[in-house]
C-alpha positions in Angstrom: -4.3 -33.0 34.7 -1.1 -34.6 33.4 2.1 -32.6 32.7 1.3 -32.8 29.0 -2.2 -31.4 29.4 -1.0 -28.6 31.7 1.9 -27.9 29.3 -0.4 -27.7 26.3 -2.8 -25.4 28.2 0.1 -23.0 28.9 1.4 -23.3 25.3 -2.1 -22.4 23.8 -2.0 -19.3 26.0 1.5 -18.4 24.8 2.9 -18.9 28.3 6.0 -20.7 27.1 8.2 -20.8 30.2 5.4 -22.5 32.2 4.8 -24.8 29.3 8.4 -25.8 29.1 8.6 -26.6 32.8 5.6 -28.9 32.6 7.0 -30.7 29.5 10.4 -31.0 31.3 8.7 -32.5 34.3 6.8 -35.1 32.3 9.6 -36.0 29.8 9.2 -39.7 30.4 5.9 -39.3 28.4 6.7 -39.3 24.7 4.1 -36.6 24.1 5.9 -34.3 26.5 9.3 -35.3 25.1 8.1 -34.3 21.6 6.9 -30.9 22.8 10.2 -30.5 24.7 12.1 -31.0 21.5 10.0 -28.3 19.8 10.7 -25.9 22.7 14.4 -26.3 22.2 14.1 -26.0 18.4 12.0 -22.9 18.5 13.5 -21.3 21.7 10.1 -21.2 23.4 10.4 -21.0 27.2 14.1 -22.0 27.0 17.3 -20.8 25.2 17.3 -22.3 21.6 19.4 -25.5 21.3 18.8 -27.0 17.9 21.3 -29.8 18.4 19.5 -30.9 21.6 16.1 -30.7 19.9 17.3 -32.9 17.0 18.7 -35.4 19.5 15.4 -35.6 21.3 13.5 -36.1 18.0 15.9 -38.9 17.0 15.3 -40.5 20.4 11.6 -40.4 19.7 12.2 -41.7 16.2 13.9 -44.8 17.7 10.8 -45.3 19.9 8.7 -45.1 16.6 6.8 -42.1 17.9 4.5 -41.2 15.0 5.2 -37.5 14.9 9.0 -37.8 15.2 9.6 -38.5 11.5 7.2 -35.6 10.6 9.2 -33.1 12.6 12.5 -34.5 11.3 11.1 -34.2 7.8 10.4 -30.5 8.4 14.0 -30.0 9.6 15.4 -31.8 6.5 13.2 -29.6 4.3 14.5 -26.4 5.9 18.1 -27.5 6.6 17.8 -26.7 10.3 20.1 -28.8 12.6 20.7 -31.1 9.7 21.9 -30.7 6.1 19.0 -29.9 3.8 17.9 -33.0 1.9 14.4 -33.0 0.2 14.7 -36.7 -0.6 15.2 -37.7 3.1 12.4 -35.2 4.0 10.0 -37.0 1.6 11.0 -40.4 3.0 10.5 -39.3 6.6 7.1 -37.8 5.7 6.1 -41.2 4.2 7.2 -42.9 7.4 5.2 -40.4 9.5 2.1 -41.2 7.5 2.7 -45.0 7.7 3.2 -44.7 11.5 -0.2 -43.0 11.8 0.8 -39.3 12.3 -2.3 -37.3 11.3 -0.2 -34.2 10.3 2.0 -36.7 8.5 -0.9 -37.8 6.4 -1.3 -34.1 5.3 2.4 -33.6 4.6 2.9 -36.8 2.7 -0.4 -36.2 0.8 0.9 -32.8 -0.3 4.2 -34.4 -1.4 2.4 -37.0 -3.5 0.3 -34.3 -5.2 3.4 -32.8 -6.6 3.6 -35.7 -9.1 0.6 -36.2 -11.5 1.1 -39.9 -11.3 0.4 -40.0 -7.6 -2.2 -37.1 -7.5 -5.2 -39.3 -6.5 -3.2 -41.1 -3.8 -2.2 -37.6 -2.4 -5.8 -36.5 -2.3 -6.7 -39.6 -0.2 -4.0 -38.9 2.3 -5.2 -35.3 2.7 -8.8 -36.5 3.0 -7.6 -39.1 5.7 -6.1 -36.2 7.7 -9.2 -34.0 7.1 -11.5 -36.8 8.3 -9.8 -36.6 11.7 -10.8 -32.9 11.9 -7.2 -31.6 11.6 -7.9 -27.9 10.7 -5.0 -27.4 8.2 -6.1 -30.7 6.4 -9.7 -29.6 6.3 -8.7 -26.3 4.8 -6.3 -28.0 2.3 -9.1 -30.3 1.1 -11.3 -27.2 0.7 -8.7 -25.6 -1.6 -8.8 -28.7 -3.8 -12.5 -28.6 -4.1 -12.2 -24.9 -5.3 -9.6 -25.7 -7.9 -10.9 -29.1 -8.9 -7.4 -30.5 -8.6 -7.5 -34.3 -8.1 -11.2 -34.1 -7.2 -14.5 -33.0 -8.9 -14.8 -29.3 -8.5 -17.4 -28.5 -5.8 -17.7 -24.9 -4.5 -20.4 -25.8 -2.0 -18.2 -28.5 -0.4 -15.2 -26.2 -0.4 -17.2 -23.6 1.5 -18.4 -26.2 4.0 -14.8 -27.3 4.6 -13.5 -23.7 5.0 -16.4 -23.1 7.4 -15.3 -26.1 9.4 -11.6 -24.9 9.5 -12.9 -21.4 10.4 -14.9 -22.8 13.3 -11.9 -24.6 14.5 -10.1 -21.3 14.8 -7.7 -21.7 11.8 -7.0 -18.2 10.5 -6.2 -19.5 7.0 -9.6 -21.2 6.9 -11.3 -18.0 7.8 -9.3 -16.2 5.0 -10.2 -18.8 2.4 -13.9 -18.7 3.5 -13.7 -14.9 3.0 -12.2 -15.4 -0.5 -14.9 -17.9 -1.4 -17.7 -15.4 -0.6 -16.1 -12.7 -2.8 -15.6 -14.9 -5.9 -18.5 -14.7 -8.3 -17.3 -17.9 -10.1 -18.2 -19.9 -7.0 -21.8 -18.8 -7.0 -21.8 -17.8 -3.3 -21.1 -14.1 -3.7 -21.6 -12.1 -0.5 -19.2 -9.2 -0.2 -20.4 -8.0 3.2 -19.9 -11.5 4.7 -16.5 -11.8 2.9 -15.4 -8.5 4.4 -16.4 -9.5 7.9 -14.5 -12.8 7.6 -11.5 -11.1 6.1 -11.2 -8.7 9.0 -11.5 -11.6 11.4 -8.7 -13.5 9.6 -6.4 -10.5 9.8 -7.2 -9.8 13.4 -6.2 -13.5 14.1 -2.8 -12.6 12.6 -3.1 -14.1 9.1 -0.4 -12.1 7.4 -1.3 -13.0 3.8 -4.7 -11.3 4.3 -3.3 -7.9 5.4 -2.7 -6.6 1.9 -6.0 -8.0 0.7 -7.9 -6.2 3.5 -5.9 -3.0 2.9 -6.9 -3.1 -0.8 -10.5 -3.7 0.1 -10.6 -0.7 2.4 -9.0 1.3 -0.5 -11.7 0.2 -2.9 -14.6 0.0 -0.5 -15.3 -3.6 -1.5 -17.2 -5.5 1.1 -16.0 -3.0 3.7 -16.5 0.7 4.0 -14.1 2.8 1.9 -11.5 4.0 4.5 -8.1 5.4 3.5 -6.8 5.4 7.0 -7.7 1.7 7.6 -6.3 0.8 4.1 -3.0 2.5 5.1 -2.9 0.8 8.5 -3.3 -2.8 7.1 -1.1 -2.2 4.1 1.6 -0.9 6.5 1.2 -4.1 8.5 1.7 -6.2 5.3 4.7 -4.1 4.2 6.3 -4.5 7.7 6.0 -8.3 7.3 7.7 -8.2 4.0 4.6 -9.0 1.9 5.7 -7.8 -1.6 2.2 -6.7 -2.7 1.7 -5.0 0.7 4.9 -3.1 0.1 3.7 -2.0 -3.3 0.2 -0.9 -2.1 1.6 0.9 1.0 3.9 2.8 -1.4 0.8 3.7 -3.4 -0.9 5.1 -0.3 2.2 7.2 0.4 2.5 8.4 -3.2 -1.2 9.4 -3.6 -1.8 10.5 0.0 -4.4 7.8 0.7 -5.2 7.8 4.4 -2.5 10.3 5.3 0.1 12.7 4.0 1.8 12.3 0.6 5.5 11.2 0.9 7.0 10.4 -2.5 10.4 9.7 -1.2 9.2 7.0 1.2 6.9 5.7 -1.5 9.8 5.1 -3.8 11.6 3.2 -1.1 8.7 0.8 -0.6 8.3 0.4 -4.3 12.0 -0.4 -4.4 11.6 -3.0 -1.7 8.6 -4.6 -3.5 10.5 -4.6 -6.8 13.4 -6.3 -5.1 11.1 -9.2 -4.4 10.1 -9.3 -8.1 6.6 -7.9 -7.5 5.2 -6.7 -10.9 3.3 -3.8 -9.4 6.3 -2.7 -7.4 8.5 -2.8 -10.6 5.9 -0.7 -12.5 5.5 1.9 -9.8 9.2 2.2 -9.2 9.4 2.8 -13.0 6.9 5.7 -12.6 9.1 7.2 -9.8 12.2 7.1 -12.2 10.1 8.5 -15.0 8.8 11.5 -13.0 11.7 12.0 -10.6 9.8 10.9 -7.5 12.3 10.3 -4.7 15.1 9.8 -7.3 16.6 11.8 -10.2 14.6 11.4 -13.4 16.0 8.5 -15.4 13.7 7.5 -18.4 16.0 4.7 -19.4 15.8 3.1 -16.0 12.0 3.7 -16.0 11.7 1.8 -19.3 13.8 -1.1 -18.0 11.5 -1.4 -15.0 8.3 -1.2 -17.1 9.8 -4.0 -19.3 10.5 -6.2 -16.2 6.9 -5.6 -15.0 5.7 -6.4 -18.5 7.7 -9.7 -18.5 5.8 -10.7 -15.3 2.5 -10.1 -17.0 1.7 -6.8 -15.4 -0.9 -4.8 -17.5 0.5 -1.4 -16.3 4.0 -2.5 -17.4 2.7 -3.2 -20.9 0.9 0.1 -21.1 3.7 2.3 -19.7 6.3 0.7 -21.9 3.9 1.3 -24.8 3.8 5.0 -23.8 7.6 5.1 -23.7 7.8 3.5 -27.2 5.2 5.9 -28.5 7.1 9.0 -27.3 10.7 7.8 -27.3 10.9 8.2 -23.5 14.0 6.2 -22.4 13.8 3.9 -25.4 13.8 4.4 -29.2 10.6 5.4 -30.8 8.8 2.4 -32.2 5.1 3.0 -32.7 4.4 -0.4 -34.2 5.8 -2.0 -31.0 3.8 0.6 -29.0 0.6 -0.7 -30.6 1.5 -4.3 -29.8 2.2 -3.3 -26.1 -1.1 -1.4 -25.8 -3.0 -4.3 -27.4 -1.5 -6.7 -24.9 -2.3 -4.3 -22.0 -5.9 -4.1 -23.2 -6.2 -7.9 -23.4 -5.0 -8.1 -19.8 -7.8 -5.7 -18.7 -5.9 -2.3 -18.6 -8.6 0.3 -18.4 -7.0 3.0 -20.6 -5.1 0.9 -23.1 -8.0 0.5 -25.6 -7.8 4.3 -26.1 -4.2 4.0 -27.3 -4.9 0.9 -29.4 -7.6 3.0 -31.1 -5.2 6.0 -31.6 -2.5 3.7 -33.1 -5.1 2.1 -35.5 -6.2 5.5 -36.7 -2.6 6.5 -37.4 -1.5 3.3 -38.9 0.9 2.3 -36.2 1.1 -1.5 -35.9 -1.7 -1.7 -38.5 -3.9 0.8 -40.3 -7.6 0.5 -39.5 -9.1 4.0 -39.0 -12.7 2.8 -38.8 -11.9 0.3 -36.0 -9.7 2.8 -34.2 -12.4 5.4 -34.4 -14.9 2.9 -33.0 -12.6 2.1 -30.0 -12.0 5.8 -29.3 -15.8 6.5 -29.5 -16.5 3.7 -27.0 -13.8 5.0 -24.6 -14.8 8.6 -25.0 -18.4 7.7 -24.1 -17.0 6.5 -20.8 -15.5 10.0 -20.2 -12.0 8.7 -20.6 -10.1 11.9 -21.1 -7.4 10.8 -23.5 -10.1 9.1 -25.7 -12.0 12.4 -25.7 -8.9 14.3 -26.9 -7.9 11.7 -29.6 -11.5 11.3 -30.8 -11.7 15.1 -31.0 -8.5 15.1 -33.1 -10.1 12.5 -35.4 -13.1 14.7 -36.0 -10.9 17.7 -36.7 -8.8 15.8 -39.2 -11.4 13.5 -40.6 -9.5 10.4 -39.4 -11.8 7.3 -39.6 -14.9 9.6 -39.8 -16.4 12.7 -41.5 -14.6 15.8 -40.4 -16.6 17.8 -37.9 -14.7 20.8 -36.4 -17.3 21.8 -33.9 -17.6 18.3 -32.5 -13.9 17.9 -32.4 -13.3 21.1 -30.5 -16.1 20.1 -28.1 -14.5 16.8 -27.3 -11.0 18.4 -26.9 -12.5 21.0 -24.5 -14.0 18.2 -22.4 -10.6 16.5 -22.2 -8.9 19.8 -21.3 -11.5 20.4 -18.5 -10.7 16.9 -17.2 -7.0 17.9 -17.0 -5.5 16.1 -20.1 -2.4 18.1 -20.8 -2.3 17.8 -24.6 -5.9 18.9 -24.7 -5.1 21.9 -22.4 -2.2 22.9 -24.7 -4.5 22.7 -27.8 -7.1 24.9 -26.1 -4.4 27.4 -25.0 -2.9 27.5 -28.5 -6.2 28.0 -30.2 -7.4 31.0 -28.1 -8.5 33.9 -30.3 -6.2 36.9 -30.0 -9.0 39.1 -28.9 -9.8 36.8 -26.0 -6.2 36.4 -25.0 -5.6 40.2 -25.0 -1.8 39.8 -24.9 0.4 42.8 -24.1 1.8 44.1 -27.4 5.4 43.0 -27.8 8.2 45.5 -27.5 10.4 46.1 -30.5 13.7 46.5 -28.7 15.8 43.8 -27.1 15.6 45.3 -23.5 11.8 45.6 -23.7 11.4 42.0 -24.9 13.7 40.8 -22.2 11.5 42.5 -19.6 8.3 41.0 -21.0 10.0 37.6 -21.2 11.1 37.8 -17.5 7.5 38.6 -16.6 6.4 35.3 -18.1 5.2 36.4 -21.6 5.9 33.3 -23.7 5.5 35.2 -27.0 8.2 37.6 -25.8 10.4 34.6 -25.0 10.0 33.3 -28.5 10.6 36.7 -30.1 13.7 37.2 -27.9 15.0 33.8 -29.0 14.5 34.8 -32.6 16.7 37.9 -32.1 19.5 35.8 -30.6 19.2 33.3 -33.5 19.2 36.0 -36.2 21.9 38.2 -34.5 19.7 41.3 -34.6 20.4 44.1 -32.1 22.8 41.7 -30.4 25.5 39.1 -31.2 24.2 35.9 -32.6 23.9 33.5 -29.6 22.1 30.2 -30.2 22.8 29.1 -26.6 20.8 32.1 -25.3 18.1 31.4 -27.9 17.8 27.7 -26.6 17.5 28.9 -23.0 14.6 31.2 -23.9 12.9 28.6 -26.1 13.1 26.1 -23.2 11.3 28.5 -21.0 8.7 29.2 -23.6 8.2 25.5 -24.1 7.6 25.1 -20.4 5.0 27.9 -20.7 3.2 25.9 -23.4 4.3 27.7 -26.6 3.8 25.5 -29.6 6.0 27.7 -31.7 8.8 27.3 -29.1 8.4 23.6 -29.3 8.9 23.7 -33.0 11.9 26.0 -32.9 13.6 24.3 -30.0 13.2 20.9 -31.8 15.1 22.4 -34.7 18.0 23.4 -32.4 18.0 20.0 -30.7 18.1 18.3 -34.1 21.1 20.3 -35.2 22.8 20.4 -31.8 22.9 24.2 -32.2 23.0 26.2 -28.9 22.3 23.0 -27.0 23.3 19.3 -26.9 22.2 17.4 -29.9 19.2 15.3 -29.0 17.3 14.1 -32.0 14.9 11.8 -30.1 13.7 14.8 -28.1 13.5 16.9 -31.3 11.3 14.2 -32.9 9.1 14.0 -29.8 8.5 17.8 -29.8 7.7 17.8 -33.5 5.3 15.0 -32.9 3.5 16.9 -30.2 3.2 19.9 -32.4 2.1 17.9 -35.5 -0.6 16.1 -33.5 -1.9 19.6 -32.6 -2.2 20.4 -36.3 1.1 22.2 -36.8 1.9 21.5 -40.5 5.6 22.6 -40.5 6.3 20.1 -37.6 4.7 17.3 -39.6 6.9 18.3 -42.5 10.0 18.2 -40.3 9.1 14.7 -39.1 8.7 13.6 -42.7 12.2 14.7 -43.6 13.6 13.2 -40.4 12.1 9.8 -41.0 13.1 9.9 -44.6 16.7 10.6 -43.8 16.9 8.4 -40.7 17.8 10.0 -37.4 20.4 9.1 -34.7 20.3 5.3 -34.7 17.0 5.1 -36.5 17.1 3.7 -40.1 15.2 5.6 -42.8 11.4 4.9 -42.5 9.8 5.8 -45.8 6.3 4.7 -44.6 6.4 7.1 -41.6 8.0 9.8 -43.9 5.1 9.5 -46.3 2.5 9.5 -43.5 3.8 12.7 -42.0 4.4 14.4 -45.4 0.8 13.6 -46.3 -0.5 15.1 -43.0 1.4 18.3 -43.6 0.5 18.6 -47.3 -3.2 18.0 -46.5 -2.9 21.0 -44.1 -1.7 23.1 -47.0 2.1 23.4 -46.2 3.8 23.9 -49.6 7.2 22.3 -48.8 5.3 19.2 -47.8 3.4 19.2 -51.0 6.7 19.2 -53.0 8.1 16.4 -50.8 4.9 14.4 -51.2 5.1 14.8 -55.0 8.7 13.4 -54.8 7.6 10.5 -52.7 4.8 9.6 -55.2 7.2 10.0 -58.1 9.8 7.6 -56.5 7.3 5.3 -54.9 8.8 5.9 -51.4 6.6 4.8 -48.6 3.7 4.4 -51.0 2.8 3.0 -54.4 4.4 4.9 -57.3 1.8 7.3 -58.7 3.0 9.8 -61.4 -0.4 11.4 -61.6 -0.6 12.1 -57.8 3.0 13.3 -58.0 2.0 15.8 -60.7 -1.1 17.0 -58.8 0.8 17.7 -55.6 3.6 19.5 -57.5 1.0 21.7 -59.2 -0.5 22.4 -55.7 2.9 23.3 -54.3 3.6 25.7 -57.2 0.1 27.2 -56.9 
């Protein structure tokens, strides 16, 4: 065996010191001299010496050694040992191809394909390299046949080429062959075969496959569902700095997939993924800020991150920013914008977004189309989507887009509550008959109420707050009232929500926070609390905080409250019809509502 053959044998077995010695011994052979240059450049078997490596390549270049311009081209691309210069790199790649370097054919072909005018010529150079059997070129040609770029699309030929690259031991070829067998558009769907090949590619060290394999184990797609293996491969991807691996590993930590939950560490991985611009990482970091997972709660920062994820096309980013716009969480309330965001999320395949598109349409946010909205909610509820069950139930209770059916509405809301949807649970709790709830009778005196409130009786909390607001049996103390109403709100009291919103609106006993007040009234109004709907009507009519008056929203909420029989809302609705605010002027309707209010 020659020194070159021995050196390559050692190199292929990763025995770099022995390989270096063989190349050094045979450096009169240009092949050995080229490998020796690469040893110095990469520090394999010898201390790195980039300058000496470049000198050796220049020596080979002067000898017109075919691969010398190729390696020099790579150095000019990277700016290693020379000043980065893409133009010189391209010229050297062309020389390598003209001198007969097979890897040079591939590199120069890829360069030509960057320009539509030389696309066909680039394909021919890549094909020329592939015809020699060079595995990366064979694989690259397969990719072209999948995409149809510069060639007639041919999935069968692509798979044949990927198979050839795979048989040659190229990990990327194995990975691409795996992807081909999981793509239904290629007509060769075989998930089990795809999974087996994907495992093989990852075990060969193909880093880009780690996060794909981790996700497959998470989903049980082509491989058994296995949380521990999902976590293992996603950690490997995260360790290597793969942005989607960082995001998915964070998801494992957040949800306890394949091990213990660790929200603080999850947040750190989401942050790392987000720093690389990964849309999923940005969205999940936003969720951490929204819910205070590993960081203090910061709805404004959460909304910013959802917006960044949205700008990168992430469906969850559109959806979560829509929720923020719907509730005024970290951003101003803008239900028309919320509708547009939910609609975009749905068009991008977000599973839950159609529910919220339907709810917006029913309410006239973005556009008014109760029938279409009811249809969307019906479709989603049939799939047991819990938010859809709750909103569809509300439609039946209120006759929104359908004939009112109280029994059916309550049945749907009960199903949503059983599935854990919080607004549905609150509705069920608020609607419990008194005889079923069997509450302890409230004490009359301040001390008795305080005892019951400290024992967790939310009605006692509200009653105690009332005494502090009225100044009965004690000094008037709005701050103490606000504290007790906060506790009652946390315990799920709808009346506490309503009264606390009033304090927040005025800034009485607590910091003025009109967005939160509006949000609380909205929650109550959607649960059928007519006084809250009236408060919203007055708030939107007057304009609140930085919001301009919104006569259309004012009319909508006044109508909801009046239809529920709340007399002040009837009077307000009569005024709106009389003035033509938020609706067409209608003196007859104004008179009818005024008569109802008086009656």
